[in-house]
C-alpha positions in Angstrom: 22.7 168.5 68.4 23.1 168.9 72.1 25.5 165.9 72.2 28.0 167.6 69.9 28.3 170.9 71.8 30.6 169.6 74.6 32.9 168.1 72.0 33.5 171.4 70.2 34.1 173.1 73.5 36.7 170.5 74.5 38.5 171.1 71.2 38.7 174.9 71.7 40.0 174.3 75.2 42.8 172.0 73.9 43.9 174.5 71.3 44.2 177.2 73.9 46.3 174.8 76.1 48.5 173.9 73.2 49.3 177.6 72.5 50.2 178.1 76.2 52.5 175.0 76.2 54.4 176.2 73.1 54.8 179.6 74.6 56.3 178.2 77.9 58.5 175.9 75.8 60.0 178.8 73.9 60.6 180.7 77.2 62.4 177.6 78.7 64.5 177.2 75.5 65.5 180.8 75.7 66.4 180.6 79.4 68.5 177.5 78.8 70.4 179.0 76.0 71.1 182.2 78.0 72.3 180.1 81.0 74.6 177.9 78.8 76.2 181.0 77.3 76.6 182.7 80.7 77.9 179.8 82.8 79.5 177.3 80.3 80.6 178.9 77.0 81.6 182.3 78.4 83.5 180.6 81.3 85.1 177.6 79.3 88.5 179.2 79.6 88.3 179.2 83.4 87.3 175.5 83.5 90.4 174.7 81.4 92.5 176.6 84.0 91.2 174.3 86.8 91.0 171.1 84.9 94.1 169.6 86.7 92.5 170.4 90.0 89.3 168.6 89.0 91.3 165.6 87.7 93.3 165.5 90.8 90.2 165.7 92.9 88.6 162.7 91.1 91.9 160.7 91.3 92.0 161.4 95.1 88.4 160.2 95.6 89.1 157.1 93.5 92.2 156.3 95.5 90.3 156.8 98.8 87.6 154.4 97.6 90.3 151.8 96.6 92.0 152.0 99.9 88.7 151.6 101.8 87.9 148.5 99.6 91.3 146.9 100.2 91.0 147.6 103.9 87.6 145.9 104.0 89.0 142.8 102.1 92.0 142.8 104.4 90.1 142.9 107.6 87.5 140.4 106.2 90.1 137.7 106.4 90.2 138.0 110.1 86.5 137.0 110.5 85.6 135.2 107.3 87.0 131.9 105.9 86.3 129.3 103.2 84.8 126.2 104.8 82.4 123.4 104.1 78.8 124.5 104.1 75.5 122.6 104.4 73.3 121.8 101.5 73.9 120.5 98.0 74.2 117.0 96.5 76.9 114.4 96.9 77.2 111.8 94.2 79.2 108.6 95.0 80.3 105.9 92.5 80.0 102.4 93.8 80.4 99.0 92.1 77.0 97.5 91.1 74.8 96.1 90.1 71.6 97.0 92.0 69.0 94.4 91.8 67.3 95.1 95.2 67.2 97.7 97.8 66.0 95.3 100.5 68.8 94.8 103.0 67.8 91.1 103.5 69.2 90.5 100.0 71.8 93.2 99.6 75.0 91.5 98.3 76.8 93.9 96.0 78.8 97.0 97.3 76.1 99.3 95.7 73.2 97.4 97.4 75.0 97.3 100.8 75.9 101.0 100.6 72.4 102.1 99.7 70.7 100.1 102.4 73.2 101.4 105.0 72.1 104.9 104.2 68.3 104.2 104.2 67.9 101.9 107.2 68.8 102.1 110.9 70.1 99.3 112.9 70.3 98.4 116.6 74.1 99.1 116.7 76.6 100.6 114.2 80.3 101.3 114.2 81.4 104.9 115.0 84.3 106.9 113.7 86.6 105.2 116.3 85.8 101.7 115.0 83.8 100.8 118.1 80.3 99.5 118.4 77.9 102.3 119.2 74.1 102.3 119.9 72.0 103.4 116.9 68.4 102.6 117.7 69.5 100.7 120.8 70.1 102.6 124.0 71.5 99.8 126.2 72.1 96.1 126.2 72.1 93.6 129.2 74.2 90.5 128.9 73.3 87.4 130.9 75.9 84.6 130.7 76.8 85.6 127.1 73.6 83.7 126.0 70.8 86.1 126.8 70.9 89.7 125.6 68.2 92.2 126.4 68.2 95.4 124.3 66.3 98.6 125.0 65.3 101.0 122.2 65.0 104.7 121.6 61.5 106.1 121.7 62.0 108.9 119.2 62.8 106.9 116.1 60.3 107.2 113.2 60.1 105.5 109.8 60.2 107.8 106.8 56.4 107.6 106.5 56.1 109.0 110.0 55.2 105.8 111.9 57.2 105.0 115.1 59.8 102.3 115.1 59.2 99.8 117.9 60.3 96.4 119.2 57.7 94.8 116.9 59.8 95.9 113.9 63.0 94.3 115.3 61.2 91.1 116.1 59.6 90.9 112.7 63.0 91.6 111.0 64.8 88.8 112.8 62.0 86.4 112.1 62.2 87.3 108.4 66.0 86.8 108.4 65.6 83.4 110.0 62.8 82.2 107.8 64.1 79.9 105.0 61.2 81.0 102.8 62.5 84.6 102.7 65.8 83.4 101.2 67.7 86.1 103.1 71.5 86.3 102.6 71.7 86.5 106.5 69.6 83.4 107.1 72.5 81.1 108.0 74.0 83.3 110.7 70.6 83.6 112.5 69.6 80.0 112.7 68.9 78.8 116.2 68.7 82.4 117.6 65.3 83.3 119.2 64.0 86.8 119.6 61.3 87.8 122.1 59.0 90.8 122.3 59.3 92.1 125.9 57.5 95.4 125.5 57.1 98.2 123.0 60.7 99.3 123.3 62.5 96.2 124.6 63.5 92.9 122.9 65.4 89.9 124.1 67.7 87.6 122.1 68.2 83.9 123.3 71.2 82.1 121.9 71.6 78.3 121.8 75.2 78.7 123.3 77.3 81.4 124.8 78.7 83.8 122.2 80.5 86.9 123.6 80.7 88.7 120.2 76.9 88.6 119.7 76.5 92.4 119.9 78.4 92.7 116.7 75.6 90.8 115.0 73.1 93.5 115.9 74.2 95.8 113.0 71.5 94.4 110.7 69.0 96.7 109.1 65.6 97.0 110.7 62.6 96.6 108.4 59.1 98.1 109.0 56.6 95.6 110.3 53.6 97.7 109.5 54.5 97.7 105.8 55.6 94.0 105.5 53.2 92.2 107.8 50.9 91.3 104.9 53.7 90.2 102.6 54.5 86.5 102.5 58.2 85.7 103.3 58.5 83.8 100.0 57.3 86.9 98.1 59.3 89.5 99.9 62.3 89.6 97.5 60.0 90.4 94.5 57.7 92.8 96.5 57.5 96.5 95.6 59.2 97.2 98.9 62.5 95.8 97.5 62.6 98.6 94.9 60.8 101.3 96.8 61.9 100.9 100.4 60.8 102.8 103.5 63.5 103.1 106.1 64.3 105.1 109.2 67.9 106.2 108.5 69.7 109.4 107.7 68.4 109.4 104.1 65.0 108.5 102.6 64.6 106.8 99.2 63.3 109.0 96.4 64.0 107.3 93.1 65.8 104.4 91.4 66.7 105.4 87.9 67.9 103.0 85.2 70.4 104.9 83.0 71.6 102.0 80.8 70.2 98.5 80.8 73.0 97.1 78.8 75.7 97.8 81.4 73.2 97.8 84.3 73.9 101.5 85.1 71.6 102.9 87.8 71.3 105.9 90.1 69.7 105.8 93.5 68.4 109.3 94.6 68.2 109.8 98.3 67.0 112.9 100.3 68.1 114.0 103.7 65.8 112.9 106.5 64.8 116.1 108.4 63.2 114.0 111.2 66.3 111.8 111.8 66.5 111.2 115.5 70.2 112.1 115.8 69.9 115.3 113.8 69.5 116.2 110.1 72.5 115.5 107.8 74.4 118.4 106.3 73.8 117.2 102.8 70.4 117.8 101.2 70.7 114.9 98.8 73.0 111.9 98.2 73.2 109.8 95.1 74.6 106.3 94.6 75.8 105.7 91.0 76.5 102.1 90.0 79.3 101.1 87.6 80.6 97.7 86.5 84.3 98.3 86.4 87.3 100.6 87.1 87.2 102.3 83.7 83.6 103.3 84.1 84.3 104.8 87.6 87.4 106.6 86.4 85.4 108.2 83.5 82.6 109.2 85.9 85.2 111.0 88.1 86.9 112.6 85.2 83.8 114.0 83.6 82.4 115.2 86.9 79.4 112.8 86.8 80.2 111.9 90.4 82.1 113.7 93.2 83.5 110.7 95.0 84.1 106.9 94.6 84.2 104.2 97.2 86.6 101.2 97.5 88.4 102.0 94.3 91.4 100.2 92.9 94.9 101.6 93.0 94.7 102.2 89.2 92.0 104.8 89.7 93.9 106.3 92.6 97.0 106.7 90.4 95.1 108.3 87.5 93.0 110.9 89.2 94.5 114.4 89.3 95.9 115.5 92.6 94.9 119.1 91.8 91.2 118.2 91.8 90.8 115.1 93.9 91.8 113.9 97.4 92.7 110.2 97.8 92.1 108.7 101.2 93.7 105.4 102.2 92.6 103.6 105.4 93.3 100.1 106.7 90.2 97.9 107.2 89.8 94.8 109.3 90.3 92.4 106.4 93.3 90.4 105.3 94.5 89.0 102.0 95.9 85.4 102.4 97.3 82.7 100.3 95.1 79.8 101.5 96.3 76.2 101.1 93.8 73.6 100.3 94.9 70.8 102.6 92.8 68.3 100.7 95.5 68.4 98.1 97.9 65.5 98.8 101.0 67.7 98.1 99.9 70.5 100.3 98.9 68.1 103.0 102.7 67.8 103.6 103.6 70.4 106.1 107.2 70.6 104.9 106.0 71.7 101.5 103.8 74.4 103.0 106.8 75.5 105.2 109.0 75.8 102.1 106.3 77.9 100.3 106.1 80.2 103.3 109.8 80.6 103.6 110.0 81.6 100.0 107.3 84.2 100.4 108.6 87.8 100.9 105.5 89.6 102.1 107.5 92.9 102.5 108.3 92.9 98.8 104.6 92.3 98.0 103.5 95.1 100.2 106.0 97.5 98.8 104.6 96.9 95.3 101.1 97.7 96.4 99.5 101.2 96.4 99.7 102.7 99.9 102.0 100.0 101.2 99.4 98.2 103.3 100.1 96.9 106.8 101.8 93.7 107.6 99.5 90.7 108.4 101.0 87.5 109.6 98.2 86.4 112.0 94.7 85.0 111.3 93.2 88.3 112.7 94.4 91.9 113.0 97.1 92.1 115.7 95.6 95.1 117.3 92.4 93.2 118.0 94.0 90.9 120.6 96.1 92.1 123.5 99.6 90.8 123.3 99.2 89.4 119.8 101.8 91.9 118.4 104.4 90.0 120.4 103.9 86.9 118.3 106.8 86.9 115.8 106.2 86.9 112.1 107.7 84.1 110.0 110.8 85.2 108.1 111.6 84.8 104.5 114.5 82.4 103.8 114.8 81.1 100.3 117.9 79.0 100.9 116.3 77.3 103.8 113.2 76.6 101.7 115.3 74.9 99.1 117.0 72.8 101.7 113.6 71.6 103.0 112.5 70.5 99.6 115.8 68.8 98.8 115.6 66.9 102.1 112.1 65.8 101.3 113.3 64.4 98.0 112.1 67.1 95.7 114.8 67.4 93.0 115.0 69.8 90.1 114.2 68.3 86.8 114.0 70.5 83.8 113.6 73.5 86.2 110.7 71.9 88.1 110.9 70.1 91.5 110.0 66.5 90.9 109.6 63.5 93.2 108.7 60.0 92.0 107.9 61.4 88.5 105.4 63.8 90.1 105.9 67.5 89.7 105.5 70.0 92.5 102.8 72.0 90.7 99.8 73.9 92.0 96.8 75.7 90.6 96.6 79.2 92.2 93.2 80.9 91.8 92.3 84.5 92.6 89.6 86.9 91.4 90.2 89.8 89.1 91.5 92.7 91.2 94.4 95.0 90.6 96.0 94.4 94.1 95.4 90.6 94.1 97.0 90.3 90.6 100.1 92.2 91.8 100.4 89.8 94.7 99.7 86.9 92.4 102.6 87.8 90.1 104.9 88.2 93.1 104.0 84.8 94.5 104.6 83.1 91.1 108.0 84.7 90.8 109.0 83.9 94.4 107.8 80.3 94.4 109.2 79.7 90.9 112.6 80.4 92.3 112.3 77.2 94.3 111.4 75.2 91.2 107.7 75.1 92.0 105.4 75.3 89.0 102.4 77.6 89.4 99.3 77.5 87.1 97.6 80.8 87.7 93.9 81.4 87.1 92.2 84.8 87.5 88.5 84.6 87.8 86.4 87.5 86.3 83.7 88.2 88.7 82.1 90.6 86.2 81.1 87.6 84.1 77.5 87.0 85.1 77.6 83.5 83.5 79.9 82.3 86.3 79.9 82.5 90.1 83.1 82.8 92.1 81.3 81.4 95.2 79.6 78.6 93.4 82.4 77.7 91.0 85.4 78.2 93.2 84.8 78.7 96.9 82.0 76.2 97.7 83.6 73.2 95.8 87.1 74.3 97.0 88.1 74.3 93.4 91.7 75.3 93.8 95.0 74.2 95.3 95.9 77.6 96.6 93.4 80.4 96.9 94.5 84.1 97.0 91.6 86.0 98.4 90.5 88.4 101.1 88.9 87.3 104.4 86.7 89.9 106.1 87.5 89.7 109.8 85.4 92.6 111.1 85.5 94.4 114.4 85.9 91.2 116.5 88.7 88.7 116.3 86.3 85.8 116.2 87.5 83.9 113.0 85.8 80.7 113.9 84.1 80.5 110.5 87.4 80.6 108.7 89.7 78.4 110.7 87.6 76.0 112.9 87.3 72.5 111.5 83.5 73.1 111.5 83.6 76.6 110.1 81.4 77.2 107.1 84.1 79.4 105.4 87.0 77.1 106.2 88.5 77.4 102.7 91.7 75.5 103.7 89.9 72.5 105.2 92.1 73.1 108.2 91.5 71.4 111.5 93.5 71.0 114.7 92.3 70.0 118.2 94.3 72.8 119.9 93.2 75.6 117.6 89.6 74.3 117.5 89.4 74.3 121.3 90.9 77.8 121.5 88.5 79.2 118.9 85.5 77.6 120.5 86.5 78.7 124.0 87.3 82.3 123.0 83.8 83.0 121.6 82.3 81.9 124.8 84.3 84.3 127.0 83.3 87.9 127.4 86.3 88.7 129.7 88.8 90.5 127.4 91.8 89.0 129.1 90.6 85.4 128.8 89.5 85.9 125.2 92.9 87.4 124.3 94.7 84.4 125.9 92.7 81.9 123.9 93.2 83.8 120.6 97.0 84.0 121.2 97.0 80.2 121.7 95.1 79.8 118.5 97.4 82.2 116.5 100.5 80.3 117.6 99.1 77.0 116.6 97.9 78.5 113.3 101.3 79.8 112.5 102.9 76.4 113.4 100.4 74.5 111.2 100.6 76.9 108.1 97.1 76.5 106.6 97.7 79.8 104.9 100.1 82.7 104.5 99.1 86.2 105.6 100.1 88.6 102.8 98.9 92.0 103.9 96.1 93.9 105.6 93.5 95.3 103.2 93.1 99.0 102.6 90.1 101.0 101.6 90.9 103.6 98.9 88.4 106.4 98.7 88.6 109.4 96.4 86.5 112.6 96.4 86.8 116.1 95.0 88.6 118.7 97.1 85.5 120.9 97.2 83.7 118.1 99.2 84.2 116.8 102.7 83.9 113.1 103.6 85.9 110.7 105.7 87.7 112.3 108.6 91.4 112.4 109.1 91.4 110.2 112.2 88.4 108.1 111.2 88.8 104.3 111.8 87.0 102.1 109.2 86.3 98.5 110.1 84.9 97.3 106.8 84.5 99.2 103.5 80.8 99.9 103.8 81.2 101.3 107.3 82.9 104.4 105.7 79.5 106.1 106.3 80.0 106.4 110.0 80.5 110.1 109.6 78.1 110.7 106.6 75.9 112.9 108.7 78.6 115.6 108.5 79.6 115.1 104.9 79.4 118.2 102.7 79.2 118.8 98.9 80.2 122.5 98.7 82.4 125.1 100.2 81.6 128.8 100.9 82.5 131.9 102.9 81.5 131.6 106.5 82.2 133.7 109.6 84.9 132.4 111.9 83.9 131.2 115.4 85.8 132.6 118.3 
């Protein structure tokens, strides 16, 4: 019973509180009603009398607020602007496929591009097109045969380990080792590398070679991760698909999107510990595509924000309202190369007639961006005084006279001599620009009565190899192709009788001597004199016809920022010289005074 007494007391107390609350509520209701009648209902007529004053007052306040807002926006333009900002992701379309991410085996544009971003090198090309130290801080040259290179001490691999001279020595030894099957093996045969100390290495060459520093742009591999991997197993090792580098970007993931078309995406993250400062981008992606149509669709749908080394077809199709197209000359040239093993082309008069009938100006005018003239075996700007060597002129009537004099008579529209037709097999690879030049050459040479059998090689056909089926066996009469010259005018490999890439089978004692001597001279004046001698002999002998200097065509969305206005690009994959400052987005930023 005692437990129930407090409960009844609580209930009585609640009832008394309830009556008090109701009483106060009735009083509040009454007061509210009296105030409403006194100050609102009884004075409504007065409010109506001043309603226009109230409306005017509110309109004035609104106008004042609007003026202040417009003033803030107006003055904001003086200290705020739209500009590229850091952060974000840039996605670039590149031709694939990607079968490896190991730079020792990188061959396709996508593989080369990716490894350039992940790995560092001793030297690289800057935005002016000159060789610039990357990991290297200095180089000492002794007789153009011994080169001692000093390294930075603040370079780290993406796993935090320091990069040292041991890594460089190990990389060179892997490149030279035939068991590793590196694509760079041939160019490093006979070159020795010595470990001097933790941050110094020495290269010993079998002969003087003044252009050797340009060979030091190879990617450096981590010795501490590969020392236990046999050279023969390196290509198939996990490192080749999950690399650790020391460059601006670190590898995150290789995604296979479509096995049928070999469509892949490489995901890269900014390296915050990069020795030259963190890149502005947070992430960079490399998307691989097999052809122009795929790249165009990727740009159109917004799958990528930029595309590297595209064809003129894509450049013509992308919308100027959304995309910016950049055209830059690179140090490569497209030539019509004569196979001098062909008995007809061995006749210099026939080659002379072909050159006279070739109007390179007409070819260049038909190409996107109207590429620069190229009549020398190198880029004229590379050699002092080379621009003074005159270009051969087109003269169809003189070409006809030469052929007539040599006994080549028209028979059923084709030049014939001793029942043998003047007929050549002209081979090129599938490429929009090459095919434009091909059609022009066929038209121009046909006007002489020369029969041309054209063959366009599809490099996307994996069952065939352009190098193995065409280049190595010299399986052509005339080859229309690009020769990558690079930053140095040393074209020994292309035009010396002993050059591995001498696709014309050209040889001349004067030109051979000039080429061999030039690569042994570090003095710029002496080198230029030798290259001018070689160029004059080359023009006189006509082993090829220079058609035009190659262009790099790059496209990106206008909201992104990539290749600079004055940037010089030596070879297509060196368009990353300024990638540290690329941006993917634009935003409002304060102006700097």
